[in-house]
DSSP file (Angstrom, degrees, kcal/mol; ACC not computed):
  #  RESIDUE AA STRUCTURE BP1 BP2  ACC     N-H-->O    O-->H-N    N-H-->O    O-->H-N    TCO  KAPPA ALPHA  PHI   PSI    X-CA   Y-CA   Z-CA
    1    1 A X              0   0    0      0, 0.0    55,-0.0     0, 0.0     2,-0.0   0.000 360.0 360.0 360.0 143.8   11.3    5.8   15.0
    2    2 A X     >  -     0   0    0      1,-0.1     4,-1.8     4,-0.0     5,-0.2  -0.272 360.0-114.1 -78.1 163.1    9.4    4.2   17.8
    3    3 A X  H  > S+     0   0    0      1,-0.2     4,-2.4     2,-0.2     5,-0.2   0.851 116.6  59.3 -61.8 -34.1    9.3    0.6   18.7
    4    4 A X  H  > S+     0   0    0      2,-0.2     4,-2.5     1,-0.2    -1,-0.2   0.927 105.0  47.7 -61.9 -45.0    5.6    0.6   17.9
    5    5 A X  H  > S+     0   0    0      1,-0.2     4,-2.1     2,-0.2    -1,-0.2   0.889 112.2  49.3 -65.7 -38.0    6.2    1.7   14.3
    6    6 A X  H  X S+     0   0    0     -4,-1.8     4,-2.3     2,-0.2    -1,-0.2   0.900 111.5  49.8 -65.1 -39.8    8.9   -0.9   13.8
    7    7 A X  H  X S+     0   0    0     -4,-2.4     4,-2.8     2,-0.2    -2,-0.2   0.891 108.8  52.3 -65.9 -39.5    6.5   -3.6   15.2
    8    8 A X  H  X S+     0   0    0     -4,-2.5     4,-2.5     2,-0.2     5,-0.2   0.919 110.6  47.6 -62.9 -43.6    3.8   -2.4   12.8
    9    9 A X  H  X S+     0   0    0     -4,-2.1     4,-2.6     2,-0.2     5,-0.2   0.932 113.7  47.5 -61.2 -46.4    6.1   -2.7    9.8
   10   10 A X  H  X S+     0   0    0     -4,-2.3     4,-2.7     2,-0.2     5,-0.2   0.925 113.3  47.6 -63.0 -46.0    7.3   -6.2   11.0
   11   11 A X  H  X S+     0   0    0     -4,-2.8     4,-2.4     2,-0.2    -2,-0.2   0.930 113.9  46.8 -61.4 -46.8    3.7   -7.4   11.6
   12   12 A X  H  X S+     0   0    0     -4,-2.5     4,-2.6    -5,-0.2     5,-0.2   0.926 114.4  47.1 -62.8 -46.1    2.4   -6.1    8.2
   13   13 A X  H  X S+     0   0    0     -4,-2.6     4,-2.6    -5,-0.2    -2,-0.2   0.921 112.5  49.3 -63.0 -44.6    5.4   -7.6    6.3
   14   14 A X  H  X S+     0   0    0     -4,-2.7     4,-1.5    -5,-0.2    -1,-0.2   0.908 112.3  48.3 -63.0 -41.4    5.1  -11.0    8.1
   15   15 A X  H  X S+     0   0    0     -4,-2.4     4,-2.5    -5,-0.2     5,-0.2   0.936 113.8  45.3 -66.0 -45.1    1.4  -11.2    7.3
   16   16 A X  H  X S+     0   0    0     -4,-2.6     4,-2.5     1,-0.2    -2,-0.2   0.870 108.4  57.5 -66.7 -35.2    1.8  -10.2    3.7
   17   17 A X  H  < S+     0   0    0     -4,-2.6    -1,-0.2    -5,-0.2    -2,-0.2   0.853 114.7  39.3 -61.0 -33.3    4.7  -12.7    3.4
   18   18 A X  H  < S+     0   0    0     -4,-1.5    -2,-0.2    -3,-0.2    -1,-0.2   0.872 127.3  30.4 -80.1 -40.1    2.3  -15.4    4.5
   19   19 A X  H  < S+     0   0    0     -4,-2.5    19,-0.6    -5,-0.1     2,-0.3   0.615 113.0  53.2-102.5 -15.4   -0.9  -14.4    2.7
   20   20 A X  E  < S-A   37   0A   0     -4,-2.5     2,-0.3    -5,-0.2    17,-0.2  -0.775  73.0-117.7-123.1 163.2    0.3  -12.7   -0.5
   21   21 A X  E     -A   36   0A   0     15,-2.4    15,-2.5    -2,-0.3     2,-0.3  -0.731  37.8-105.0 -93.9 148.6    2.5  -13.4   -3.5
   22   22 A X  E     -A   35   0A   0     -2,-0.3    13,-0.3    13,-0.2     5,-0.0  -0.570  43.0-109.5 -69.3 133.7    5.5  -11.3   -4.2
   23   23 A X    >   -     0   0    0     11,-1.9     3,-2.6    -2,-0.3    11,-0.1  -0.302  28.9-109.3 -61.5 150.1    4.8   -9.0   -7.2
   24   24 A X  T 3  S+     0   0    0      1,-0.3    -1,-0.1    -3,-0.1     3,-0.1   0.731 119.1  59.9 -57.0 -23.3    6.7  -10.0  -10.3
   25   25 A X  T 3  S-     0   0    0      1,-0.2    -1,-0.3    79,-0.1    -2,-0.1   0.539 103.3-143.7 -83.3  -5.4    8.9   -6.8   -9.9
   26   26 A X    <   -     0   0    0     -3,-2.6     2,-0.2     8,-0.1    -1,-0.2  -0.086  25.6 -53.6  76.2-176.5   10.1   -8.1   -6.5
   27   27 A X        -     0   0    0      6,-0.1     2,-0.3    -3,-0.1     6,-0.2  -0.636  45.7-117.8 -96.6 155.3   10.8   -6.1   -3.4
   28   28 A X        -     0   0    0      4,-2.3     6,-0.0    -2,-0.2    -2,-0.0  -0.657  30.9-119.3 -82.7 152.7   13.1   -3.2   -3.0
   29   29 A X  S    S-     0   0    0     -2,-0.3    -1,-0.1     1,-0.1    -2,-0.0   0.906  94.1  -4.1 -62.1 -44.2   16.0   -3.9   -0.6
   30   30 A X  S    S+     0   0    0     -3,-0.0    23,-0.1    23,-0.0    -1,-0.1   0.739 128.5  48.0-121.7 -36.4   15.3   -1.3    2.0
   31   31 A X  S    S+     0   0    0      1,-0.2    20,-2.2    21,-0.1    21,-1.0   0.854 107.3   6.0 -88.8 -37.1   12.4    1.0    1.1
   32   32 A X  E     - B   0  50A   0     18,-0.3    -4,-2.3    19,-0.2     2,-0.4  -0.979  46.3-146.9-151.7 156.6    9.4   -1.0    0.0
   33   33 A X  E     - B   0  49A   0     16,-2.1    16,-2.3    -2,-0.3     2,-0.4  -0.985  19.7-149.3-126.1 139.2    7.9   -4.5   -0.5
   34   34 A X  E     + B   0  48A   0     -2,-0.4   -11,-1.9    14,-0.2     2,-0.3  -0.914  21.7 170.5-117.5 133.3    5.5   -5.3   -3.4
   35   35 A X  E     -AB  22  47A   0     12,-3.0    12,-2.1    -2,-0.4     2,-0.5  -0.891  35.8-139.7-137.0 162.6    2.7   -7.9   -3.2
   36   36 A X  E     -AB  21  46A   0    -15,-2.5   -15,-2.4    -2,-0.3     2,-0.6  -0.969  29.6-158.9-119.0 109.1   -0.3   -9.3   -5.0
   37   37 A X  E     -AB  20  45A   0      8,-2.7     8,-2.5    -2,-0.5   -17,-0.2  -0.797  16.0-126.0 -94.2 121.3   -2.8  -10.0   -2.2
   38   38 A X  E     -     0   0A   0    -19,-0.6     2,-0.4    -2,-0.6     6,-0.1  -0.344  25.7-153.5 -64.3 145.8   -5.5  -12.5   -3.1
   39   39 A X  E >   - B   0  42A   0      3,-0.7     3,-1.2    94,-0.1     2,-0.4  -0.932  21.1-107.7-121.6 146.4   -9.1  -11.3   -2.6
   40   40 A X  T 3  S-     0   0    0     92,-2.5     3,-0.1    -2,-0.4     0, 0.0  -0.570 103.5  -2.8 -67.4 126.7  -12.3  -13.2   -1.9
   41   41 A X  T 3  S+     0   0    0     -2,-0.4     2,-0.3     1,-0.2    -1,-0.3   0.744 126.7  67.9  63.1  27.6  -14.4  -13.3   -5.0
   42   42 A X  E <  S-B   39   0A   0     -3,-1.2    -3,-0.7    90,-0.1    -1,-0.2  -0.973  88.7 -86.2-160.6 167.6  -12.1  -11.1   -7.1
   43   43 A X  E     -     0   0A   0     -2,-0.3    -6,-0.1     1,-0.2    -3,-0.0  -0.246  65.9 -70.8 -71.7 170.5   -8.6  -11.1   -8.7
   44   44 A X  E     -     0   0A   0     -6,-0.1     2,-0.4     1,-0.1    -6,-0.2  -0.220  44.7-132.7 -64.7 153.8   -5.6  -10.1   -6.6
   45   45 A X  E     -B   37   0A   0     -8,-2.5    -8,-2.7    -3,-0.1     2,-0.4  -0.890  18.9-119.2-107.8 137.3   -5.1   -6.5   -5.5
   46   46 A X  E     +B   36   0A   0     -2,-0.4    16,-1.3   -10,-0.2     2,-0.4  -0.631  38.6 178.6 -77.0 129.2   -1.7   -4.8   -5.9
   47   47 A X  E     -BC  35  61A   0    -12,-2.1   -12,-3.0    -2,-0.4     2,-0.4  -0.996  12.9-173.0-135.4 135.7   -0.3   -3.7   -2.5
   48   48 A X  E     -BC  34  60A   0     12,-2.4    12,-3.1    -2,-0.4     2,-0.5  -0.986   7.6-158.7-125.1 140.8    2.9   -2.0   -1.5
   49   49 A X  E     -BC  33  59A   0    -16,-2.3   -16,-2.1    -2,-0.4     2,-0.7  -0.980  12.0-143.0-118.2 133.8    4.2   -1.4    1.9
   50   50 A X  E     +BC  32  58A   0      8,-2.5     8,-1.1    -2,-0.5   -18,-0.3  -0.842  27.5 166.0 -94.8 117.6    6.8    1.3    2.6
   51   51 A X        +     0   0    0    -20,-2.2   -19,-0.2    -2,-0.7    -1,-0.1   0.076  13.5 154.8-121.4  20.2    9.1    0.1    5.3
   52   52 A X    >   -     0   0    0    -21,-1.0     3,-1.0     4,-0.2   -21,-0.1  -0.216  53.5-101.0 -51.5 134.2   12.0    2.6    5.0
   53   53 A X  T 3  S+     0   0    0      1,-0.2    -1,-0.1   -23,-0.1     3,-0.1  -0.239 106.1  23.2 -56.5 148.8   13.9    2.9    8.2
   54   54 A X  T 3  S+     0   0    0      1,-0.2     2,-0.3    -3,-0.1    -1,-0.2   0.763 107.5  97.0  64.3  27.9   13.0    5.9   10.3
   55   55 A X  S <  S-     0   0    0     -3,-1.0    -1,-0.2    -4,-0.1     2,-0.1  -0.946  77.4-103.0-137.2 161.8    9.5    6.3    8.7
   56   56 A X        -     0   0    0     -2,-0.3     2,-0.2     1,-0.1    -4,-0.2  -0.477  49.0 -91.2 -77.1 155.3    6.0    5.2    9.6
   57   57 A X        -     0   0    0     61,-0.3     2,-0.4    -2,-0.1    -6,-0.2  -0.471  43.0-167.6 -64.3 134.1    4.5    2.2    7.8
   58   58 A X  E     -C   50   0A   0     -8,-1.1    -8,-2.5    -2,-0.2     2,-0.5  -0.993   7.2-160.8-122.8 135.8    2.6    3.2    4.7
   59   59 A X  E     -CD  49 116A   0     57,-2.4    57,-2.8    -2,-0.4     2,-0.4  -0.975  10.9-171.8-116.2 117.9    0.3    0.7    2.9
   60   60 A X  E     +CD  48 115A   0    -12,-3.1   -12,-2.4    -2,-0.5     2,-0.3  -0.862  12.9 159.9-106.6 141.7   -0.5    1.6   -0.7
   61   61 A X  E     -CD  47 114A   0     53,-2.1    53,-2.5    -2,-0.4   -14,-0.2  -0.982  45.9 -85.8-152.7 163.6   -3.1   -0.2   -2.7
   62   62 A X  E     - D   0 113A   0    -16,-1.3    51,-0.3    -2,-0.3    46,-0.1  -0.478  30.8-145.0 -66.3 143.8   -5.3    0.1   -5.8
   63   63 A X  S >  S+     0   0    0     49,-2.3     3,-1.9    16,-0.1    50,-0.2   0.783  70.1 101.5 -80.7 -28.6   -8.6    1.9   -4.9
   64   64 A X  T 3  S+     0   0    0     48,-0.5     3,-0.1     1,-0.3    -2,-0.1  -0.355  91.4  10.9 -62.8 128.2  -10.6   -0.2   -7.4
   65   65 A X  T 3  S+     0   0    0      1,-0.3     2,-0.5    -2,-0.1    -1,-0.3   0.450  91.6 127.4  86.0   0.5  -12.6   -2.9   -5.7
   66   66 A X    <   -     0   0    0     -3,-1.9     2,-0.8    66,-0.0    -1,-0.3  -0.821  62.6-127.0 -92.9 126.3  -12.0   -1.7   -2.2
   67   67 A X    >   -     0   0    0     -2,-0.5     3,-1.8    63,-0.3     4,-0.2  -0.602  16.1-160.8 -75.5 107.1  -15.3   -1.3   -0.3
   68   68 A X  G >  S+     0   0    0     -2,-0.8     3,-1.6     1,-0.3    -1,-0.2   0.767  86.0  68.3 -62.1 -24.6  -15.3    2.2    1.1
   69   69 A X  G 3  S+     0   0    0      1,-0.3     3,-0.4     2,-0.1    -1,-0.3   0.717  97.6  53.5 -67.8 -17.9  -17.9    1.3    3.7
   70   70 A X  G <  S+     0   0    0     -3,-1.8    -1,-0.3     1,-0.2    -2,-0.2   0.375  92.3  75.1 -94.8   4.0  -15.4   -0.9    5.5
   71   71 A X    X   +     0   0    0     -3,-1.6     3,-2.5    -4,-0.2     4,-0.4   0.377  59.6 140.2 -98.4   4.8  -12.8    1.9    5.8
   72   72 A X  T 3  S+     0   0    0     -3,-0.4    -3,-0.0     1,-0.3    -4,-0.0  -0.243  77.9   6.1 -53.6 125.8  -14.4    3.8    8.6
   73   73 A X  T 3  S+     0   0    0      3,-0.1    -1,-0.3     1,-0.0    -2,-0.1   0.360 103.9  99.0  83.3  -4.7  -11.8    5.0   11.1
   74   74 A X  S <  S-     0   0    0     -3,-2.5    43,-0.4    44,-0.1    -2,-0.2   0.542  77.2-141.2 -93.6  -7.0   -8.9    3.9    8.9
   75   75 A X        -     0   0    0     -4,-0.4    42,-0.3     1,-0.2     2,-0.2   0.875  22.3-168.1  54.3  50.5   -8.2    7.3    7.4
   76   76 A X        -     0   0    0     -5,-0.3     2,-0.7    40,-0.1    40,-0.2  -0.463  15.7-137.8 -68.6 140.0   -7.3    6.3    3.9
   77   77 A X  E     -E  115   0A   0     38,-2.9    38,-1.9    -2,-0.2     2,-0.4  -0.886  17.7-138.1 -95.4 118.8   -5.8    9.1    1.8
   78   78 A X  E     -E  114   0A   0     -2,-0.7     2,-0.5    36,-0.2    36,-0.2  -0.658  19.1-170.2 -80.2 128.7   -7.3    8.9   -1.7
   79   79 A X  E     -E  113   0A   0     34,-3.0    34,-3.0    -2,-0.4   -16,-0.1  -0.924  13.7-143.5-123.4 103.4   -4.7    9.4   -4.4
   80   80 A X    >   -     0   0    0     -2,-0.5     3,-1.9    32,-0.2     4,-0.2  -0.313  17.7-124.4 -68.8 148.0   -6.1    9.9   -7.9
   81   81 A X  G >  S+     0   0    0      1,-0.3     3,-1.5     2,-0.2    -1,-0.1   0.752 105.9  74.4 -60.9 -23.1   -4.3    8.4  -10.9
   82   82 A X  G 3  S+     0   0    0      1,-0.3    -1,-0.3     4,-0.0    29,-0.1   0.665  81.6  70.3 -66.4 -14.8   -4.3   11.9  -12.4
   83   83 A X  G X  S+     0   0    0     -3,-1.9     3,-1.2    27,-0.1     2,-0.3   0.698  76.5  98.2 -75.3 -17.6   -1.5   12.9   -9.9
   84   84 A X  T <  S-     0   0    0     -3,-1.5    13,-0.2     1,-0.3    12,-0.2  -0.546 101.5  -5.3 -76.5 133.0    1.0   10.8  -11.7
   85   85 A X  T 3  S+     0   0    0     11,-1.8    -1,-0.3    10,-0.5    11,-0.2   0.819 103.0 111.5  55.8  36.2    3.3   12.6  -14.1
   86   86 A X    <   +     0   0    0     -3,-1.2     2,-0.4     9,-0.3    -2,-0.1   0.444  57.9  75.4-113.6  -3.1    1.3   15.8  -13.6
   87   87 A X  E     -F   95   0B   0      8,-0.8     8,-2.9    -4,-0.3     2,-0.4  -0.871  62.1-152.3-114.8 144.0    3.9   17.9  -11.7
   88   88 A X  E     -F   94   0B   0     -2,-0.4     6,-0.2     6,-0.2     2,-0.0  -0.948  16.0-140.1-113.4 133.1    7.0   19.6  -13.1
   89   89 A X    >   -     0   0    0      4,-2.8     3,-2.0    -2,-0.4    -1,-0.0  -0.190  38.4 -86.0 -82.7-178.4   10.0   20.2  -10.9
   90   90 A X  T 3  S+     0   0    0      1,-0.3    -1,-0.1     2,-0.1    -2,-0.0   0.747 128.5  56.3 -61.5 -25.1   12.2   23.3  -10.8
   91   91 A X  T 3  S-     0   0    0      2,-0.1    -1,-0.3     1,-0.0     3,-0.1   0.491 119.5-108.5 -85.0  -3.6   14.3   21.9  -13.7
   92   92 A X  S <  S+     0   0    0     -3,-2.0     2,-0.3     1,-0.3    -2,-0.1   0.534  74.3 137.9  88.5   6.2   11.3   21.5  -15.9
   93   93 A X        -     0   0    0      1,-0.0    -4,-2.8    -5,-0.0     2,-0.3  -0.666  58.2-117.9 -87.0 140.1   11.2   17.7  -15.7
   94   94 A X  E     -F   88   0B   0     -2,-0.3     2,-0.3    -6,-0.2    -6,-0.2  -0.611  33.9-153.0 -74.0 133.3    7.9   15.9  -15.2
   95   95 A X  E     -F   87   0B   0     -8,-2.9    -8,-0.8    -2,-0.3   -10,-0.5  -0.781  19.6-121.3-113.0 156.6    7.9   14.0  -11.9
   96   96 A X        -     0   0    0     -2,-0.3   -11,-1.8   -12,-0.2   -10,-0.3   0.921  29.5-147.4 -64.8 -49.8    6.0   10.8  -11.0
   97   97 A X        +     0   0    0      1,-0.4     2,-0.3   -13,-0.2    -1,-0.1   0.422  66.8  65.0  97.1  -1.7    4.1   12.2   -8.0
   98   98 A X  S    S-     0   0    0     11,-0.0    -1,-0.4   -19,-0.0     2,-0.1  -0.832 104.0 -58.6-137.0 177.2    4.0    9.1   -5.8
   99   99 A X    >   -     0   0    0     -2,-0.3     3,-2.1     1,-0.2     4,-0.3  -0.418  51.0-129.2 -59.2 131.2    6.5    6.8   -4.0
  100  100 A X  G >  S+     0   0    0      1,-0.3     3,-1.5     2,-0.2     4,-0.3   0.722 101.6  72.1 -61.3 -22.8    8.9    5.6   -6.7
  101  101 A X  G >  S+     0   0    0      1,-0.3     3,-0.6     2,-0.1    -1,-0.3   0.680  88.8  64.0 -67.0 -14.5    8.4    1.9   -5.7
  102  102 A X  G X  S+     0   0    0     -3,-2.1     3,-1.6     1,-0.2    -1,-0.3   0.622  78.5  85.0 -82.9 -13.1    4.9    2.0   -7.2
  103  103 A X  G <  S+     0   0    0     -3,-1.5    -1,-0.2     1,-0.3    -2,-0.1   0.771  83.1  58.1 -61.5 -26.9    6.2    2.6  -10.7
  104  104 A X  G <  S+     0   0    0     -3,-0.6    -1,-0.3    -4,-0.3     2,-0.2   0.490  84.8 100.3 -86.6  -1.7    6.7   -1.1  -11.4
  105  105 A X    <   -     0   0    0     -3,-1.6     4,-0.1     1,-0.1     5,-0.1  -0.512  69.2-138.4 -81.4 152.6    3.0   -2.1  -10.7
  106  106 A X  S    S+     0   0    0     -2,-0.2     4,-0.3     3,-0.1    -1,-0.1   0.946  96.7   8.5 -74.1 -49.9    0.6   -2.7  -13.6
  107  107 A X  S  > S+     0   0    0      2,-0.1     4,-2.3     3,-0.1     3,-0.4   0.803 126.0  57.1-103.2 -37.9   -2.4   -0.9  -12.1
  108  108 A X  T  4 S+     0   0    0      1,-0.2    -2,-0.1     2,-0.2    -6,-0.1   0.751  93.0  75.0 -67.8 -23.7   -1.2    0.9   -9.0
  109  109 A X  T  4 S-     0   0    0      1,-0.2    -1,-0.2    -4,-0.1    -2,-0.1   0.938 123.2  -2.8 -52.2 -55.0    1.4    2.7  -11.1
  110  110 A X  T  4 S+     0   0    0     -3,-0.4   -26,-0.2    -4,-0.3    -2,-0.2   0.501 111.5  98.4-120.0  -9.6   -1.1    5.1  -12.6
  111  111 A X  S  < S-     0   0    0     -4,-2.3     2,-0.1     1,-0.2   -27,-0.0  -0.171  87.7 -73.2 -78.9 172.2   -4.5    4.1  -11.3
  112  112 A X        -     0   0    0    -32,-0.1   -49,-2.3   -31,-0.1   -48,-0.5  -0.412  61.6-170.3 -62.3 140.7   -6.5    5.5   -8.4
  113  113 A X  E     -DE  62  79A   0    -34,-3.0   -34,-3.0   -51,-0.3     2,-0.4  -0.867  23.3-141.4-134.2 162.9   -4.9    4.5   -5.1
  114  114 A X  E     -DE  61  78A   0    -53,-2.5   -53,-2.1    -2,-0.3     2,-0.5  -0.976  13.9-161.4-122.2 141.6   -5.4    4.5   -1.4
  115  115 A X  E     -DE  60  77A   0    -38,-1.9   -38,-2.9    -2,-0.4     2,-0.4  -0.991   7.4-170.2-125.8 126.6   -2.6    5.2    1.1
  116  116 A X  E     -D   59   0A   0    -57,-2.8   -57,-2.4    -2,-0.5     2,-0.3  -0.883  15.5-168.4-113.5 145.6   -2.9    4.2    4.7
  117  117 A X        -     0   0    0    -43,-0.4   -59,-0.2    -2,-0.4     7,-0.0  -0.737  24.4-158.8-127.8  82.1   -0.7    5.1    7.6
  118  118 A X        -     0   0    0     -2,-0.3   -61,-0.3     1,-0.1     3,-0.1  -0.257  16.9-168.3 -67.8 149.0   -1.9    2.8   10.4
  119  119 A X        +     0   0    0      1,-0.1     2,-0.3   -63,-0.1    -1,-0.1   0.522  67.9  38.3-111.1 -12.2   -1.2    3.6   14.0
  120  120 A X  S  > S-     0   0    0      1,-0.1     4,-1.8  -112,-0.0     5,-0.1  -0.920  78.0-115.9-137.9 162.8   -2.1    0.3   15.7
  121  121 A X  H  > S+     0   0    0     -2,-0.3     4,-2.4     1,-0.2     5,-0.2   0.890 117.0  57.4 -63.1 -39.5   -1.9   -3.5   15.1
  122  122 A X  H  > S+     0   0    0      1,-0.2     4,-2.4     2,-0.2    -1,-0.2   0.878 104.9  50.8 -59.2 -38.6   -5.6   -3.6   14.9
  123  123 A X  H  > S+     0   0    0      2,-0.2     4,-2.7     1,-0.2    -1,-0.2   0.910 108.2  51.7 -66.6 -41.6   -5.6   -1.0   12.1
  124  124 A X  H  X S+     0   0    0     -4,-1.8     4,-2.5     1,-0.2     5,-0.2   0.944 112.1  47.0 -58.4 -47.6   -3.1   -3.1   10.1
  125  125 A X  H  X S+     0   0    0     -4,-2.4     4,-2.5     1,-0.2     5,-0.2   0.919 112.9  48.4 -62.1 -44.3   -5.3   -6.2   10.5
  126  126 A X  H  X S+     0   0    0     -4,-2.4     4,-2.5     2,-0.2    -1,-0.2   0.906 111.7  50.1 -63.2 -41.6   -8.4   -4.3    9.5
  127  127 A X  H  X S+     0   0    0     -4,-2.7     4,-2.6     2,-0.2    -2,-0.2   0.958 113.7  43.8 -61.9 -51.3   -6.8   -2.7    6.4
  128  128 A X  H  X S+     0   0    0     -4,-2.5     4,-1.7     1,-0.2    -2,-0.2   0.881 114.2  50.3 -65.8 -37.5   -5.4   -6.1    5.2
  129  129 A X  H  <>S+     0   0    0     -4,-2.5     5,-3.0    -5,-0.2    -1,-0.2   0.911 111.7  48.7 -64.1 -41.2   -8.7   -7.9    5.8
  130  130 A X  H ><5S+     0   0    0     -4,-2.5     3,-1.4     1,-0.2   -63,-0.3   0.916 109.9  50.8 -64.5 -43.8  -10.6   -5.2    4.0
  131  131 A X  H 3<5S+     0   0    0     -4,-2.6    -1,-0.2     1,-0.3    -2,-0.2   0.848 112.0  47.7 -64.0 -32.8   -8.2   -5.3    1.0
  132  132 A X  T 3<5S-     0   0    0     -4,-1.7   -92,-2.5    -5,-0.2    -1,-0.3   0.412 112.9-120.6 -86.5   2.6   -8.6   -9.1    0.8
  133  133 A X  T < 5 +     0   0    0     -3,-1.4     2,-0.3     1,-0.2    -3,-0.2   0.838  69.4 134.8  59.5  34.9  -12.5   -8.7    1.1
  134  134 A X      < -     0   0    0     -5,-3.0    -1,-0.2    -6,-0.2     2,-0.2  -0.800  59.4-115.2-110.9 154.7  -12.4  -10.8    4.2
  135  135 A X        -     0   0    0     -2,-0.3     2,-0.1    -3,-0.1    -3,-0.0  -0.588  44.8 -96.5 -78.3 150.0  -14.1  -10.3    7.6
  136  136 A X              0   0    0     -2,-0.2    -1,-0.1     1,-0.1   -10,-0.1  -0.403 360.0 360.0 -64.8 145.2  -11.8   -9.8   10.5
  137  137 A X              0   0    0     -2,-0.1    -1,-0.1    -3,-0.1    -2,-0.0   0.512 360.0 360.0 -63.2 360.0  -11.1  -13.0   12.5
């Protein structure tokens, strides 16, 4: 993994550590961190960041209440809640269909979600500002 991807993970984690509360289910040791990010004029939004070593930063959040007009150029992947528990593996077992760290969230677990894979520090800042319903500084 490049130094840029490690820097993006570190920046995102540091910012969320300052601005958000840790979700009641806590963080995973290595793979993911779970937060409740306060929003202007709304209740907090559930946010998870995937920080697994040797992977790109992923920011997952609930889709509800996120203004799509502010997402231009950020390439969010829309993930419908219907994808959860809708796939069967080769053994015939029903599988979750998203990153397993999302299972402990109240709304992000099964609700419609957005997944971002930012490539720059500016994108990380824009994503987090948008999720918090704030204007960029």
